[in-house]
C-alpha positions as CSV (number, residue, x, y, z in Angstrom):
1,X,0.0,0.0,0.0
2,X,2.0,3.0,-1.3
3,X,-0.6,5.7,-1.0
4,X,-0.4,8.2,1.9
5,X,-4.2,8.0,2.1
6,X,-6.8,5.3,2.7
7,X,-10.5,5.3,1.9
8,X,-12.4,2.9,4.2
9,X,-15.7,3.0,2.4
10,X,-16.6,4.4,-1.0
11,X,-19.4,6.5,0.5
12,X,-17.1,8.1,3.1
13,X,-16.7,11.9,3.2
14,X,-13.2,11.6,4.8
15,X,-9.9,9.9,3.9
16,X,-7.5,8.6,6.5
17,X,-3.9,9.9,6.6
18,X,-1.5,7.0,6.8
19,X,1.5,9.3,7.5
20,X,1.9,12.9,8.6
21,X,0.9,15.3,5.9
22,X,2.2,18.9,5.5
23,X,0.2,22.0,4.6
24,X,-0.3,22.3,0.9
25,X,0.9,18.7,0.2
26,X,-0.6,17.1,-2.9
27,X,-1.8,13.6,-2.1
28,X,-4.1,11.1,-3.9
29,X,-6.4,8.2,-3.4
30,X,-6.6,6.2,-6.6
31,X,-7.7,8.8,-9.2
32,X,-8.7,11.4,-6.6
33,X,-6.2,14.3,-6.1
34,X,-6.3,16.5,-3.0
35,X,-4.2,19.4,-1.7
36,X,-4.1,19.5,2.1
37,X,-5.5,22.7,3.6
38,X,-3.2,22.6,6.7
39,X,-1.2,19.8,8.3
40,X,-2.9,16.4,8.9
41,X,-1.4,14.0,11.5
42,X,-1.2,10.3,10.7
43,X,-4.3,8.4,11.8
44,X,-6.4,11.5,11.4
45,X,-8.9,12.3,8.6
46,X,-9.1,15.0,5.9
47,X,-12.2,16.2,4.1
48,X,-12.8,14.9,0.6
49,X,-14.9,18.0,-0.3
50,X,-16.1,21.3,1.1
51,X,-18.8,21.1,3.8
52,X,-21.2,23.7,5.2
53,X,-22.2,24.2,8.8
54,X,-24.6,21.4,9.9
55,X,-23.7,19.0,7.1
56,X,-23.4,15.3,8.0
57,X,-20.1,13.6,7.4
58,X,-19.7,9.8,7.0
59,X,-17.0,7.3,7.8
60,X,-17.2,3.5,7.4
61,X,-20.2,4.4,5.3
62,X,-22.3,5.7,8.3
63,X,-22.8,9.2,9.7
64,X,-20.3,10.0,12.4
65,X,-20.5,13.8,12.9
66,X,-21.9,17.2,11.8
67,X,-19.8,20.1,10.7
68,X,-19.5,22.8,13.4
69,X,-17.9,25.3,10.9
70,X,-17.3,25.3,7.2
71,X,-14.8,22.6,6.3
72,X,-12.5,23.0,3.3
73,X,-11.5,20.1,1.0
74,X,-8.2,18.7,2.3
75,X,-8.7,20.1,5.8
76,X,-8.0,18.0,8.9
77,X,-11.1,16.8,10.7
78,X,-10.9,17.7,14.4
79,X,-13.0,18.4,17.5
80,X,-13.0,22.0,16.6
81,X,-14.9,21.5,13.3
82,X,-16.8,18.2,13.9
83,X,-19.4,17.3,16.5
84,X,-20.7,13.8,17.3
85,X,-23.7,12.8,15.4
86,X,-25.3,9.3,14.9
87,X,-28.2,8.3,12.7
88,X,-31.5,7.8,14.4
89,X,-32.5,4.2,15.1
90,X,-35.6,3.0,13.4
91,X,-37.0,-0.3,14.6
92,X,-38.9,-1.2,11.5
93,X,-39.1,-4.8,10.3
94,X,-36.1,-5.7,8.4
95,X,-35.5,-8.5,5.9
96,X,-34.0,-11.7,7.2
97,X,-30.2,-11.3,7.6
98,X,-28.2,-13.2,5.0
99,X,-24.7,-14.3,6.0
100,X,-22.1,-16.0,4.0
101,X,-19.9,-17.9,6.5
102,X,-16.2,-17.8,5.9
103,X,-14.3,-20.7,4.5
104,X,-13.1,-22.7,7.5
105,X,-11.9,-25.8,5.6
106,X,-8.3,-25.4,6.9
107,X,-9.6,-25.6,10.5
108,X,-11.8,-28.6,10.1
109,X,-10.7,-31.4,12.4
110,X,-8.4,-29.0,14.3
111,X,-8.4,-29.3,18.1
112,X,-6.8,-27.6,21.2
113,X,-5.8,-29.1,24.5
114,X,-8.6,-28.0,26.7
115,X,-9.6,-28.5,30.3
116,X,-12.9,-30.5,30.3
117,X,-15.1,-30.2,33.4
118,X,-17.5,-32.8,34.8
119,X,-20.5,-31.2,32.9
120,X,-18.6,-31.2,29.6
121,X,-17.8,-27.5,29.5
122,X,-14.3,-26.7,28.3
123,X,-11.8,-24.3,29.9
124,X,-8.6,-22.9,28.5
125,X,-6.9,-23.0,31.9
126,X,-7.1,-24.7,35.3
127,X,-7.0,-22.1,38.1
128,X,-7.9,-22.0,41.7
129,X,-9.7,-18.7,42.6
130,X,-9.6,-16.8,45.8
131,X,-11.9,-13.8,46.5
132,X,-13.7,-11.8,49.2
133,X,-17.4,-11.1,49.5
134,X,-16.6,-7.6,50.8
135,X,-13.7,-5.1,50.5
136,X,-13.1,-5.5,54.3
137,X,-11.4,-8.8,53.5
138,X,-9.0,-7.4,50.8
139,X,-6.1,-7.3,53.2
140,X,-6.6,-11.0,54.0
141,X,-6.8,-11.8,50.4
142,X,-3.4,-10.1,49.8
143,X,-2.0,-12.0,52.8
144,X,-3.0,-15.2,51.2
145,X,-1.6,-14.2,47.9
146,X,1.8,-13.4,49.5
147,X,1.7,-16.7,51.3
148,X,0.9,-18.8,48.2
149,X,2.2,-17.3,44.9
150,X,6.0,-17.6,45.5
151,X,6.1,-20.7,47.6
152,X,3.9,-22.5,45.0
153,X,5.9,-21.2,42.1
154,X,3.3,-18.8,40.6
155,X,5.1,-15.5,41.1
156,X,7.1,-14.1,38.3
157,X,10.3,-12.2,38.8
158,X,9.7,-9.0,40.8
159,X,11.8,-5.9,41.6
160,X,13.2,-7.4,44.9
161,X,16.6,-8.1,43.4
162,X,16.8,-4.7,41.9
163,X,15.9,-3.1,45.2
164,X,18.7,-5.0,46.8
165,X,21.1,-3.9,44.1
166,X,20.2,-0.3,44.7
167,X,20.9,-0.8,48.4
168,X,24.3,-2.3,47.5
169,X,23.2,-5.8,48.5
170,X,23.9,-9.0,46.7
171,X,21.2,-9.5,44.0
172,X,21.4,-13.2,44.4
173,X,19.9,-12.8,47.9
174,X,16.5,-12.1,46.4
175,X,14.0,-14.9,46.8
176,X,13.8,-17.4,43.9
177,X,10.6,-18.9,42.6
178,X,10.6,-22.6,43.3
179,X,9.3,-25.4,41.1
180,X,5.5,-25.8,41.1
181,X,4.3,-28.7,43.4
182,X,1.0,-28.7,41.4
183,X,2.1,-28.5,37.8
184,X,-1.4,-29.1,36.4
185,X,-2.8,-26.1,38.3
186,X,-2.1,-23.1,36.0
187,X,-2.4,-20.6,38.8
188,X,-3.9,-19.6,42.1
189,X,-5.6,-16.3,41.3
190,X,-6.7,-13.6,43.7
191,X,-9.5,-11.1,43.3
192,X,-9.9,-7.9,45.4
193,X,-12.7,-5.4,44.9
194,X,-14.4,-2.3,46.4
195,X,-17.9,-3.8,46.8
196,X,-20.0,-6.0,49.0
197,X,-21.1,-3.3,51.5
198,X,-21.8,0.4,51.9
199,X,-23.9,0.4,48.7
200,X,-27.3,-0.9,47.8
201,X,-28.6,-4.4,48.0
202,X,-28.9,-4.4,44.2
203,X,-25.2,-3.8,43.8
204,X,-24.4,-6.5,46.4
205,X,-26.6,-8.9,44.4
206,X,-24.9,-7.9,41.2
207,X,-21.5,-8.5,42.7
208,X,-22.5,-11.9,44.0
209,X,-23.9,-12.8,40.6
210,X,-20.5,-11.9,39.0
211,X,-18.5,-13.8,41.6
212,X,-20.7,-16.8,41.2
213,X,-20.1,-16.7,37.4
214,X,-16.4,-16.7,38.0
215,X,-16.6,-19.5,40.5
216,X,-18.6,-21.5,37.9
217,X,-16.4,-20.7,34.9
218,X,-14.8,-23.8,33.4
219,X,-11.3,-22.2,33.8
220,X,-11.8,-22.5,37.6
221,X,-11.2,-25.7,39.5
222,X,-12.6,-24.4,42.8
223,X,-12.8,-21.3,45.0
224,X,-11.7,-20.0,48.4
225,X,-14.1,-17.3,49.7
226,X,-13.5,-14.9,52.6
227,X,-16.4,-13.1,54.3
228,X,-16.4,-10.7,57.2
229,X,-19.9,-11.5,58.3
230,X,-22.0,-8.3,58.6
231,X,-21.8,-7.0,55.0
232,X,-24.6,-6.6,52.5
233,X,-23.1,-9.4,50.3
234,X,-23.9,-12.2,52.7
235,X,-22.7,-15.8,52.3
236,X,-26.3,-16.8,51.8
237,X,-26.7,-14.2,49.0
238,X,-23.6,-15.6,47.3
239,X,-24.8,-19.2,47.6
240,X,-28.2,-18.2,46.1
241,X,-26.3,-16.6,43.2
242,X,-24.2,-19.7,42.7
243,X,-27.3,-22.0,42.7
244,X,-29.0,-19.7,40.1
245,X,-25.8,-19.7,38.0
246,X,-25.5,-23.5,38.1
247,X,-27.9,-25.7,40.1
248,X,-25.5,-28.6,39.6
249,X,-22.4,-26.7,40.8
250,X,-20.0,-29.4,42.0
251,X,-16.6,-27.7,42.5
252,X,-14.9,-27.3,45.9
253,X,-16.2,-24.0,47.5
254,X,-14.3,-23.2,50.7
255,X,-15.9,-20.3,52.7
256,X,-14.6,-18.6,55.8
257,X,-16.4,-16.0,57.9
258,X,-14.0,-14.0,60.0
259,X,-16.5,-12.8,62.6
260,X,-17.3,-16.4,63.5
261,X,-13.6,-17.3,63.9
262,X,-11.6,-17.1,67.2
263,X,-9.0,-14.9,65.6
264,X,-7.7,-13.9,62.1
265,X,-4.6,-16.1,62.3
266,X,-6.6,-19.2,62.9
267,X,-8.9,-18.5,59.9
268,X,-5.9,-17.8,57.6
269,X,-4.1,-21.0,58.6
270,X,-7.2,-23.0,58.1
271,X,-7.7,-21.4,54.7
272,X,-4.1,-22.2,53.7
273,X,-4.3,-25.8,54.9
274,X,-7.6,-26.5,53.1
275,X,-6.3,-24.7,50.0
276,X,-3.2,-27.0,49.7
277,X,-5.5,-30.1,50.1
278,X,-7.8,-28.8,47.4
279,X,-4.9,-28.0,45.0
280,X,-3.7,-31.6,45.3
281,X,-7.1,-32.6,43.9
282,X,-7.2,-29.9,41.2
283,X,-3.8,-31.1,40.1
284,X,-5.3,-34.3,38.9
285,X,-6.9,-32.5,35.9
286,X,-5.3,-33.4,32.5
287,X,-5.8,-31.4,29.3
288,X,-7.3,-33.3,26.4
289,X,-8.0,-32.6,22.7
290,X,-11.3,-30.8,22.2
291,X,-12.8,-29.3,18.9
292,X,-12.3,-25.7,18.0
293,X,-16.1,-25.3,18.4
294,X,-15.4,-25.2,22.2
295,X,-13.9,-21.7,21.8
296,X,-15.8,-18.8,23.3
297,X,-14.0,-15.6,22.5
298,X,-14.7,-12.1,23.7
299,X,-13.7,-9.1,21.6
300,X,-12.7,-5.8,23.2
301,X,-10.8,-2.7,22.4
302,X,-9.0,-0.1,24.6
303,X,-6.5,2.6,24.0
304,X,-7.8,2.7,20.4
305,X,-6.3,4.9,17.7
306,X,-7.2,6.0,14.2
307,X,-5.9,2.7,12.8
308,X,-7.8,0.4,15.2
309,X,-10.9,0.2,13.0
310,X,-8.8,-0.4,9.8
311,X,-6.4,-3.1,11.0
312,X,-6.8,-4.8,14.4
313,X,-10.6,-4.6,14.8
314,X,-11.5,-6.0,11.3
315,X,-8.9,-8.8,11.8
316,X,-10.6,-9.7,15.0
317,X,-13.9,-9.5,13.3
318,X,-12.8,-12.0,10.8
319,X,-11.5,-14.2,13.6
320,X,-15.0,-13.9,15.3
321,X,-16.6,-15.0,12.1
322,X,-14.2,-18.0,11.8
323,X,-14.9,-19.1,15.4
324,X,-18.7,-18.8,14.8
325,X,-18.3,-20.7,11.5
326,X,-16.6,-23.5,13.4
327,X,-19.5,-23.7,15.8
328,X,-18.0,-21.6,18.6
329,X,-19.2,-18.3,20.1
330,X,-18.1,-14.7,20.3
331,X,-19.1,-11.8,22.5
332,X,-19.1,-8.1,21.4
333,X,-19.3,-5.7,24.3
334,X,-19.0,-2.0,25.1
335,X,-22.4,-0.5,24.3
336,X,-21.2,3.2,24.3
337,X,-18.9,2.2,21.5
338,X,-21.8,0.8,19.4
339,X,-23.5,4.2,19.3
340,X,-24.0,5.1,15.7
341,X,-24.0,1.6,14.2
342,X,-27.2,0.4,15.9
343,X,-29.1,0.0,12.6
344,X,-26.5,-2.3,11.2
345,X,-26.5,-4.4,14.4
346,X,-30.3,-4.5,14.6
347,X,-30.4,-5.8,11.0
348,X,-28.1,-8.7,12.1
349,X,-30.3,-9.8,15.0
350,X,-32.1,-13.1,14.2
351,X,-34.8,-12.6,16.9
352,X,-37.0,-9.4,16.8
353,X,-37.0,-9.5,20.7
354,X,-33.2,-9.1,20.6
355,X,-33.6,-6.1,18.3
356,X,-36.0,-4.5,20.8
357,X,-33.8,-5.4,23.8
358,X,-30.7,-3.9,22.2
359,X,-32.4,-0.6,21.5
360,X,-33.9,-0.5,25.0
361,X,-30.6,-1.2,26.6
362,X,-28.9,1.6,24.6
363,X,-31.6,4.0,25.5
364,X,-31.4,3.1,29.2
365,X,-27.7,3.5,29.1
366,X,-28.0,7.0,27.5
367,X,-30.6,8.0,30.0
368,X,-28.4,6.9,32.9
369,X,-25.5,9.0,31.4
370,X,-27.7,12.0,31.0
371,X,-29.0,11.7,34.6
372,X,-25.5,12.5,35.8
373,X,-24.9,15.3,33.3
374,X,-23.0,13.5,30.6
375,X,-23.8,11.3,27.5
376,X,-22.4,8.4,25.5
377,X,-20.9,11.0,23.1
378,X,-18.2,11.7,25.7
379,X,-16.8,8.2,25.5
380,X,-13.7,9.0,23.4
381,X,-10.7,9.6,25.7
382,X,-8.1,12.3,25.2
383,X,-5.8,9.6,23.9
384,X,-8.5,8.4,21.4
385,X,-9.0,12.0,20.2
386,X,-5.3,12.8,19.9
387,X,-4.8,9.7,17.7
388,X,-7.7,10.3,15.3
389,X,-11.0,9.2,16.9
390,X,-12.8,12.5,17.0
391,X,-16.4,11.5,17.8
392,X,-18.0,8.6,19.6
393,X,-19.8,7.6,16.4
394,X,-16.4,7.6,14.6
395,X,-15.0,5.5,17.3
396,X,-18.0,3.2,17.4
397,X,-18.0,2.6,13.6
398,X,-14.5,1.2,13.9
399,X,-15.0,-0.6,17.2
400,X,-18.1,-2.5,15.9
401,X,-15.9,-4.2,13.3
402,X,-14.5,-6.4,16.0
403,X,-17.9,-8.3,15.8
404,X,-17.4,-9.3,12.2
405,X,-20.5,-9.9,10.1
406,X,-22.1,-13.1,11.5
407,X,-25.7,-13.0,12.7
408,X,-26.4,-11.9,16.3
409,X,-28.0,-14.7,18.3
410,X,-28.4,-12.9,21.7
411,X,-28.3,-9.6,23.5
412,X,-27.1,-10.0,27.1
413,X,-27.2,-7.8,30.2
414,X,-24.0,-7.2,32.2
415,X,-22.6,-10.6,33.4
416,X,-25.4,-12.6,31.8
417,X,-24.4,-16.0,30.5
418,X,-24.1,-17.0,26.8
419,X,-27.1,-19.1,26.0
420,X,-26.7,-19.7,22.3
421,X,-23.9,-20.6,19.9
422,X,-22.8,-17.7,17.7
423,X,-22.3,-13.9,18.2
424,X,-23.9,-12.2,21.2
425,X,-23.9,-8.5,22.2
426,X,-23.1,-7.8,25.8
427,X,-24.1,-4.6,27.6
428,X,-21.0,-3.2,29.3
429,X,-19.4,0.2,29.7
430,X,-16.4,1.1,27.7
431,X,-14.2,0.9,30.8
432,X,-11.6,-1.7,29.9
433,X,-11.6,-3.7,33.2
434,X,-15.3,-3.4,33.8
435,X,-15.9,-4.7,30.3
436,X,-13.4,-7.6,30.3
437,X,-14.7,-8.6,33.8
438,X,-18.2,-9.1,32.4
439,X,-17.0,-10.7,29.1
440,X,-15.4,-13.4,31.2
441,X,-18.4,-13.7,33.5
442,X,-20.6,-14.3,30.4
443,X,-18.4,-17.4,29.5
444,X,-15.6,-16.3,27.3
445,X,-12.5,-18.6,27.6
446,X,-10.2,-16.3,25.5
447,X,-10.4,-12.5,25.2
448,X,-9.0,-10.6,22.2
449,X,-8.2,-7.0,23.1
450,X,-7.2,-4.5,20.3
451,X,-5.1,-1.4,21.1
452,X,-3.5,1.3,19.2
453,X,-1.9,3.1,22.1
454,X,-1.1,0.2,24.4
455,X,-3.0,-0.9,27.5
456,X,-2.0,-3.6,30.1
457,X,-5.5,-4.9,31.0
458,X,-5.7,-8.6,31.8
459,X,-8.0,-11.0,33.8
460,X,-7.5,-13.3,36.7
461,X,-8.8,-16.5,35.1
462,X,-9.0,-16.1,31.3
463,X,-6.1,-15.2,28.9
464,X,-6.3,-11.7,27.3
465,X,-4.4,-11.4,24.0
466,X,-3.4,-7.8,23.1
467,X,-3.7,-7.1,19.4
468,X,-1.8,-4.0,18.1
469,X,-3.3,-1.8,15.4
470,X,0.1,-0.6,14.3
471,X,3.7,-2.0,14.3
472,X,5.2,1.0,16.1
473,X,3.2,0.3,19.3
474,X,3.8,-3.5,18.9
475,X,7.5,-3.0,18.8
476,X,7.7,-0.3,21.5
477,X,5.5,-2.2,23.9
478,X,6.6,-5.7,23.0
479,X,6.2,-6.8,26.6
480,X,2.5,-6.0,26.4
481,X,1.5,-6.9,22.8
482,X,0.8,-10.4,21.7
483,X,0.0,-9.9,18.0
484,X,0.7,-7.1,15.4
485,X,-1.9,-6.1,12.8
486,X,0.2,-3.3,11.5
487,X,1.2,-5.2,8.4
488,X,-2.4,-4.5,7.1
489,X,-1.2,-0.9,6.4
490,X,1.5,-2.3,4.1
491,X,-0.9,-4.5,2.2
492,X,-1.0,-7.8,4.0
493,X,-4.5,-9.4,3.5
494,X,-6.8,-9.3,6.4
495,X,-7.7,-13.0,6.1
496,X,-4.1,-14.0,6.3
497,X,-3.6,-12.2,9.6
498,X,-7.0,-13.5,10.9
499,X,-5.9,-17.1,10.3
500,X,-2.6,-16.4,12.0
501,X,-4.4,-14.9,15.0
502,X,-6.7,-17.9,15.2
503,X,-3.6,-20.1,15.4
504,X,-2.3,-18.0,18.3
505,X,-5.7,-18.4,20.0
506,X,-5.5,-22.1,19.5
507,X,-2.1,-22.3,21.2
508,X,-3.2,-20.0,24.0
509,X,-6.3,-22.0,24.7
510,X,-4.1,-25.1,24.8
511,X,-1.8,-23.6,27.4
512,X,1.1,-23.6,24.9
513,X,1.3,-19.8,24.7
514,X,1.2,-17.5,27.8
515,X,-0.4,-14.1,27.1
516,X,1.8,-11.1,27.8
517,X,-0.8,-9.8,30.3
518,X,-0.4,-13.1,32.2
519,X,3.4,-12.9,32.1
520,X,3.0,-9.4,33.6
521,X,0.6,-10.8,36.2
522,X,-2.0,-8.3,35.1
523,X,-5.0,-9.9,36.8
524,X,-7.7,-7.1,36.7
525,X,-11.2,-7.4,38.1
526,X,-13.7,-4.5,38.4
527,X,-17.4,-4.9,38.5
528,X,-19.8,-2.2,37.1
529,X,-21.3,-0.5,40.2
530,X,-24.4,1.4,39.1
531,X,-26.0,2.5,42.3
532,X,-24.9,5.0,45.0
533,X,-23.0,4.4,48.2
534,X,-25.2,4.7,51.3
């Protein structure tokens, strides 16, 4: 791709600058010649023609903004001359959605080494999970983490040796990570959070529902739960959520209530003793070959840039289609980043009730934002805007490409379980950790996370693969990035990269590749609290 410009859709009113353009520079897209009317930074857009105030501009073939001032042909599009605008959603009956599934012949018969649970569900890891029902127990969770991670061989190198070197001490004196006594247990993972009390009962129930989903996730062998005793998120509330999540839940669930114990030390020692016994049982799990149809991926973006919707997101969209074509499932989240493409998504819903539910959820979300003096249009971050995503509709049009083109079989509320094979929409905020937390709770066993600027987000129990939109960030943040989609800008075909990425997913699901987030021990958990603190 030798051009300095890119046209995403033939109906677009803007062209994307692939490199920095100077004022008065003559550039072209195919037969179209343009002279820049001012500098245009790489990843940003320039106008293909003159626009008057109030005129609608399109990108990805959909409206993404209205002109605030007259815009000259060749002028850079910015927040000073373009305001967010999305097309109105019309819930009229649509023709049945027709989808041509991708060719998955090369993947027929392929398997990955999965963890098969007693009910037949398949995980991509075998973790033991430790969490509190209330923030009052966070310190005890951290105490358990320190008592377990290094002795059991799960802690990666830390800065202890470097600290000793700065003090003039022998770096060899730093503690070394021993061999793992439970090699078939991929990790003992610890969650802390700021919930469980002080808020409303609704938030406590939502937290328990989320924690129950994590306990029941096929990547988890069993759980250790700490409770204080007097909090909103009672043990009984958690058990009810667990029964609702899975009436046949049969994993070890070790629960300790501090206010019923003689002292903290006794409770902690009991928890450690019981944990080691449970890990010996969890260690008996052996991975076995399972079909690719057992993949349940989540697709997410964060730290997006002007190339995300051109490279990484469409590659992930093709992977989503491949997984669905193989009989697996995919989850597209972040409702604020679907604002402006609702009509396209509605047309892809197979069930009219899902169409109505999606529109209702979007309206409710917008109403909640307006109630606190903001709107979904404020979703783009300063980093997004600086790197070319000027309006929320512009950001959304590129973000939605992560969901590929397959039919939509379900619309889920926050943390709701996948209930059909195929692509589902999941209502989450754009917040990276709140969104990934819910994607995993809904059942994803691998998460794909595109980024143009770089972001460290991971998850305690499910691998999160970082997909770079450009080679510069992939090389600069190599310790964070798992896969580079930058070659798209140099002409590499999207399907080639999609198949390469699916191969990486296959190896990750089999435990043969460790995600960069996991290597960095980036185990993030944050639930979406929607009520007030009392």
